[in-house]
C-alpha positions in Angstrom: -48.9 96.4 -137.0 -50.6 99.3 -135.3 -49.2 98.1 -131.9 -45.9 96.5 -133.0 -44.4 99.5 -134.8 -44.6 101.9 -131.8 -43.2 99.2 -129.5 -40.1 98.8 -131.7 -39.7 102.5 -131.9 -39.6 102.6 -128.1 -37.0 99.8 -127.9 -34.6 101.4 -130.4 -33.5 104.3 -128.2 -33.1 102.0 -125.3 -30.7 99.7 -127.2 -28.8 102.6 -128.4 -28.5 103.8 -124.8 -27.0 100.5 -123.6 -24.4 100.7 -126.4 -23.5 104.2 -125.3 -22.9 102.9 -121.7 -19.8 100.8 -122.9 -16.5 102.7 -123.0 -15.3 103.7 -126.5 -12.4 101.1 -126.2 -14.8 98.3 -125.5 -17.2 99.4 -128.3 -14.3 99.4 -130.7 -13.2 95.9 -129.6 -16.7 94.5 -129.7 -17.6 96.0 -133.1 -17.4 93.4 -135.7 -16.4 90.7 -133.2 -17.8 87.2 -133.8 -17.9 85.2 -130.6 -18.8 82.0 -132.4 -15.4 81.8 -134.1 -12.3 80.9 -132.1 -9.1 82.9 -132.3 -6.7 82.1 -135.1 -9.5 80.3 -136.9 -7.5 79.8 -140.0 -4.0 79.9 -138.5 -3.6 76.8 -136.4 -4.8 76.0 -132.8 -5.2 78.5 -130.0 -3.1 77.8 -126.9 -4.9 78.0 -123.6 -2.9 78.1 -120.4 -4.5 77.1 -117.1 -3.8 77.4 -113.4 -5.7 76.4 -110.2 -6.1 77.6 -106.7 -7.5 75.0 -104.3 -9.7 77.0 -101.9 -10.9 74.0 -99.9 -11.5 70.2 -100.1 -14.7 69.8 -98.1 -15.4 66.1 -98.0 -13.7 62.9 -99.1 -16.1 60.0 -99.1 -15.0 56.4 -99.1 -18.6 55.2 -99.6 -19.2 57.2 -102.8 -15.5 57.3 -103.7 -15.4 61.0 -104.5 -14.2 64.3 -103.1 -15.8 67.7 -103.1 -13.5 70.7 -103.7 -13.8 74.5 -104.3 -11.4 75.7 -106.9 -10.5 78.9 -108.7 -9.9 78.0 -112.4 -7.9 80.5 -114.4 -7.6 80.3 -118.2 -5.4 82.4 -120.4 -5.3 82.7 -124.2 -4.6 85.3 -126.9 -7.2 86.6 -129.2 -5.8 88.9 -131.9 -9.2 90.5 -132.5 -9.1 92.0 -129.0 -5.9 94.1 -129.3 -6.2 97.7 -128.4 -3.9 100.7 -127.9 -2.8 101.4 -124.4 -0.6 100.0 -121.6 -3.2 99.0 -119.0 -5.5 96.0 -118.9 -9.2 96.2 -118.9 -11.2 94.4 -116.2 -14.7 93.8 -117.4 -17.9 92.8 -115.7 -18.4 89.0 -115.7 -21.7 89.4 -117.6 -19.7 90.6 -120.7 -18.3 87.1 -121.0 -21.4 86.3 -123.0 -20.0 88.6 -125.8 -16.6 86.9 -126.1 -15.3 83.6 -127.2 -14.2 81.4 -124.2 -12.8 77.8 -124.2 -15.3 75.0 -123.6 -13.4 73.5 -120.7 -15.1 70.9 -118.5 -14.1 68.6 -115.6 -14.0 65.0 -116.8 -14.9 63.0 -113.6 -17.3 65.6 -112.2 -20.5 64.2 -110.7 -22.0 67.5 -109.7 -20.6 71.1 -110.2 -21.9 74.6 -109.9 -20.7 78.1 -110.4 -21.0 80.4 -107.4 -23.4 83.3 -108.0 -23.5 85.2 -104.7 -23.7 88.2 -104.8 -23.1 88.0 -108.6 -21.7 85.3 -110.7 -18.1 84.7 -109.6 -16.5 85.2 -113.0 -13.6 87.5 -114.0 -12.7 88.7 -117.5 -9.6 90.8 -118.1 -8.2 91.9 -121.5 -4.6 93.1 -122.0 -3.5 95.4 -124.8 -1.8 92.5 -126.8 -5.1 90.6 -126.9 -4.4 88.3 -124.0 -7.6 87.3 -122.1 -7.7 86.2 -118.5 -10.9 84.3 -117.6 -11.4 83.1 -114.0 -14.1 81.1 -112.4 -15.0 80.0 -108.9 -16.4 76.4 -109.0 -17.4 73.8 -106.4 -17.3 70.3 -107.9 -17.7 66.8 -106.7 -15.2 64.6 -108.5 -14.9 60.8 -108.6 -11.8 59.3 -107.2 -11.1 55.6 -107.5 -9.8 54.3 -104.1 -8.0 51.2 -103.0 -9.1 50.4 -99.5 -7.2 47.2 -98.9 -4.9 48.9 -96.4 -7.5 51.1 -94.8 -6.9 53.0 -92.5 -3.2 52.9 -93.3 -3.8 53.6 -96.9 -2.7 56.3 -99.4 -5.1 57.5 -102.1 -4.1 59.3 -105.3 -6.9 61.4 -106.8 -7.0 63.5 -110.0 -8.7 66.5 -111.4 -8.9 66.3 -115.2 -9.6 69.2 -117.5 -10.6 68.6 -121.1 -12.0 70.5 -124.1 -15.5 69.4 -124.9 -15.9 70.2 -128.6 -12.5 71.5 -129.8 -9.9 68.8 -130.7 -6.1 69.2 -130.7 -6.3 70.8 -134.1 -8.3 73.7 -132.7 -7.2 74.1 -129.0 -4.0 73.2 -127.1 -4.0 73.1 -123.3 -0.9 73.7 -121.1 -0.1 74.5 -117.5 1.1 78.1 -117.2 3.8 77.4 -114.5 4.2 73.6 -114.6 3.8 72.0 -111.1 3.5 75.4 -109.6 0.3 76.1 -111.5 -1.7 74.6 -108.6 -1.6 76.4 -105.3 -3.3 76.2 -102.0 -2.5 72.6 -101.0 0.4 73.7 -98.8 -1.9 75.6 -96.4 -4.8 73.1 -96.7 -5.9 71.3 -93.6 -8.1 68.2 -93.9 -9.8 66.2 -91.2 -8.5 62.7 -91.9 -5.9 63.2 -94.6 -2.5 64.9 -95.2 -1.5 66.0 -98.7 1.8 64.4 -99.2 2.6 65.1 -102.9 1.0 66.7 -106.0 2.1 67.2 -109.6 0.7 68.1 -113.0 0.7 66.4 -116.4 -0.3 67.0 -120.0 -1.9 64.3 -122.1 -4.5 63.7 -124.8 -8.0 62.1 -124.5 -8.8 59.8 -127.3 -12.5 59.3 -128.2 -14.4 58.1 -131.2 -14.9 61.7 -132.3 -11.2 62.6 -132.2 -8.3 63.5 -129.9 -8.8 66.2 -127.4 -6.4 68.2 -125.2 -6.3 67.1 -121.5 -4.7 68.5 -118.4 -4.4 66.3 -115.2 -3.7 67.4 -111.7 -2.6 64.5 -109.4 -2.5 64.8 -105.6 -1.7 62.1 -103.0 -3.5 61.8 -99.7 -2.3 60.0 -96.7 -4.8 59.0 -94.0 -4.1 60.0 -90.4 -4.2 56.8 -88.4 -4.2 58.3 -84.9 -8.0 58.7 -84.9 -8.5 55.0 -85.8 -6.0 53.9 -83.2 -7.9 55.7 -80.4 -11.3 54.8 -81.8 -10.9 51.1 -82.9 -7.5 49.5 -82.3 -7.1 50.4 -78.6 -10.7 49.3 -77.6 -10.3 46.0 -79.5 -6.9 45.3 -77.8 -8.4 46.1 -74.4 -11.3 43.7 -75.1 -8.9 40.9 -76.0 -6.9 41.5 -72.7 -10.2 41.6 -70.8 -11.1 38.1 -72.2 -7.8 36.8 -70.7 -9.0 37.7 -67.2 -11.1 34.5 -67.2 -7.9 32.4 -67.2 -7.2 33.6 -63.6 -10.7 32.8 -62.4 -11.4 29.4 -60.9 -13.1 26.9 -63.2 -15.7 26.3 -60.6 -16.9 29.9 -61.0 -19.0 29.2 -64.1 -21.2 32.4 -64.1 -18.2 34.7 -63.8 -16.2 33.2 -66.7 -19.2 32.8 -68.9 -20.2 36.4 -68.3 -16.8 37.7 -69.2 -16.7 35.6 -72.4 -20.1 36.4 -73.7 -19.8 40.2 -72.8 -16.5 40.5 -74.7 -17.8 38.6 -77.7 -20.9 40.9 -77.9 -18.9 44.1 -77.4 -16.4 43.0 -80.1 -19.3 42.3 -82.5 -20.7 45.8 -81.8 -17.3 47.4 -82.4 -16.9 45.5 -85.7 -20.3 46.7 -86.9 -19.6 50.3 -86.0 -16.2 50.3 -87.8 -17.9 49.2 -91.1 -20.7 51.8 -91.2 -18.5 54.5 -92.8 -17.1 52.1 -95.5 -18.5 50.7 -98.7 -20.1 47.3 -98.5 -18.0 45.8 -101.3 -16.8 42.2 -101.2 -13.8 43.1 -103.3 -12.2 45.0 -100.4 -10.8 43.0 -97.4 -9.6 46.0 -95.4 -6.8 46.0 -92.9 -9.1 47.1 -90.1 -11.4 44.1 -90.9 -8.4 41.8 -90.7 -7.4 43.2 -87.3 -10.9 43.1 -85.9 -11.3 39.5 -87.1 -8.1 38.6 -85.3 -9.3 40.2 -82.1 -12.7 38.5 -82.4 -10.9 35.1 -82.9 -8.9 35.5 -79.7 -11.9 36.5 -77.7 -14.0 33.7 -79.0 -11.0 31.3 -78.4 -10.9 32.4 -74.8 -14.5 31.4 -74.4 -13.9 28.0 -76.1 -10.9 27.4 -73.8 -13.1 27.5 -70.8 -15.6 25.2 -72.5 -12.9 22.6 -73.1 -11.4 23.0 -69.7 -14.8 22.6 -68.0 -15.6 19.5 -70.1 -12.3 17.8 -69.2 -12.9 18.6 -65.5 -16.3 16.9 -65.6 -15.1 13.8 -67.3 -11.9 13.4 -65.3 -11.6 9.9 -63.9 -11.5 9.6 -60.2 -8.4 8.2 -58.5 -10.3 5.1 -57.3 -11.6 4.1 -60.7 -8.3 4.8 -62.5 -6.5 1.5 -61.3 -9.4 -0.7 -62.3 -9.5 0.8 -65.7 -5.8 0.4 -66.1 -6.0 -3.3 -65.1 -8.9 -3.9 -67.4 -7.1 -2.1 -70.2 -3.9 -4.2 -69.6 -5.9 -7.4 -69.4 -7.6 -6.6 -72.7 -4.3 -5.9 -74.3 -2.9 -9.2 -73.0 -6.0 -11.0 -74.4 -5.4 -9.3 -77.7 -1.8 -10.4 -77.8 -2.7 -13.9 -76.8 -5.3 -14.0 -79.5 -3.0 -12.8 -82.2 -0.3 -15.3 -81.0 -2.8 -18.2 -81.2 -3.8 -17.1 -84.6 -0.2 -16.9 -85.6 0.6 -20.4 -84.4 -2.6 -21.9 -85.9 -1.9 -20.3 -89.2 1.7 -21.5 -89.2 0.7 -25.1 -88.5 -1.9 -25.0 -91.2 0.5 -23.7 -93.6 3.1 -26.4 -92.7 0.4 -29.1 -93.2 -0.6 -27.7 -96.5 3.0 -27.6 -97.7 3.5 -31.2 -96.6 0.4 -32.4 -98.4 1.5 -30.6 -101.6 5.0 -32.1 -101.5 3.6 -35.6 -101.1 1.2 -35.2 -104.0 3.4 -33.1 -106.4 7.1 -33.6 -105.7 9.2 -30.7 -107.1 12.8 -29.7 -107.2 14.3 -27.7 -104.4 15.0 -24.8 -106.7 11.3 -24.3 -107.5 10.2 -24.2 -103.9 9.6 -20.5 -102.8 9.9 -19.2 -99.4 6.8 -19.2 -97.3 4.9 -16.0 -96.6 6.0 -14.1 -93.5 2.8 -14.6 -91.5 4.4 -13.2 -88.5 4.8 -9.8 -90.1 1.2 -9.9 -91.4 -0.2 -10.7 -88.0 1.9 -8.2 -86.2 0.9 -5.2 -88.3 -2.6 -4.8 -86.7 -0.9 -4.9 -83.3 1.6 -2.1 -84.2 -1.3 0.0 -85.6 -3.2 -0.3 -82.4 -0.2 0.6 -80.3 0.3 3.8 -82.4 -3.3 4.8 -82.0 -3.0 4.4 -78.2 0.1 6.6 -78.3 -1.7 9.3 -80.2 -4.7 9.3 -77.9 -2.4 9.4 -74.9 -0.7 12.6 -76.3 -4.1 14.4 -76.3 -5.0 13.1 -72.9 -5.0 15.8 -70.2 -4.0 14.4 -66.9 -4.9 17.6 -65.0 -7.5 19.8 -66.6 -6.6 22.7 -64.3 -3.3 23.0 -66.3 -5.2 24.2 -69.4 -5.6 27.6 -67.8 -1.9 27.7 -67.1 -1.1 27.0 -70.7 -3.6 29.6 -71.9 -2.1 32.3 -69.7 1.1 32.0 -71.6 0.1 30.9 -75.1 -2.7 33.5 -75.8 -0.7 36.7 -75.0 2.4 35.4 -76.8 0.6 34.4 -80.0 -1.3 37.7 -79.9 1.9 39.7 -79.7 3.5 37.7 -82.5 0.5 38.2 -84.8 0.4 42.0 -84.0 4.1 42.3 -85.0 3.4 40.6 -88.4 0.3 42.7 -88.9 1.8 46.1 -88.3 5.0 45.3 -90.2 3.0 44.1 -93.3 0.5 47.0 -93.5 2.9 49.8 -92.6 6.1 48.8 -94.5 5.1 46.3 -97.2 
């Protein structure tokens, strides 16, 4: 007690000194004010109007599916307890906010947020004679944004910024946009690295939880990705690699090292390009992106050019010489003649046996002419294996390449034509459908 009483006596004049620092108008307003009770506590909900200024959108991450923005959040409401005489507003120090009631507004999908405090906390409080309060904050927040990357990099993303009341339900607080769609400013002059803001609008709704229904404001903005960077970085190099793989079609088949070198080099370079294009994207199996489809098409054409030379070289090595070809043809014709003779002998023998069997049956068991059935068509049965073999020879003959050097001629025409057709379908589908 001996030490405590003098200490309290020293603090009392200091507290009175701080109270004297406040202007008389503020002292009159604060006197008897209870910051723990909202305005119109017994007379319905208090209406809070909001507006936003988007200072910057720093990063938009496809891997984390979020964006980081710096915003100026302004809230307006009327508190009948703060009315005073006069025709001018009072701008107070941001530290006096602790003495007043303010809405418990929060950003719904925020992952990380902070209030700027350099050189002081970036907060503004302004009171008007009719009791209207303007409360402004400067906030940097990282907000989640669900993205659909199936058309990446020709995609459009719609992100939102949702504001809700944490503790006050719709019976206590009502939120509204002060100027409708014009309540959000700053997007018209915003410049982003990969995106262009195409459209934005606001909406008012309610959030339903187990604890009740809460006021909610939503700001929607649509982002369109700029494709020029990806055309120069990915699409053009992949097209050039495909065209480079076609150079092997004009190189002689006897130049094995040259053609193998072009094929393997383009395959490895394409693989490196595909891996580099996926480093900035989420590793999710649910997304088959447009750029993955195109790189897969280019890789298939490059790998197909390498296989084309393997097939052409194999056919060249196994091509029959002109001297051996007549002998093979004669042997093949002789084998076919023997097969036909064999089938014919089987047919005759079978027919004679069937005739002898019928004669024996008629002698032992005479029957009426009406009960005698027609004999089986043995000729049709025996000729069916022959027709099947002929068809097989025809099919094999269709796949036979008389001159393997013509394979390169076919590839020079078919590869570019098919690649152009696939490109037309690809760009029409992802750009217009």
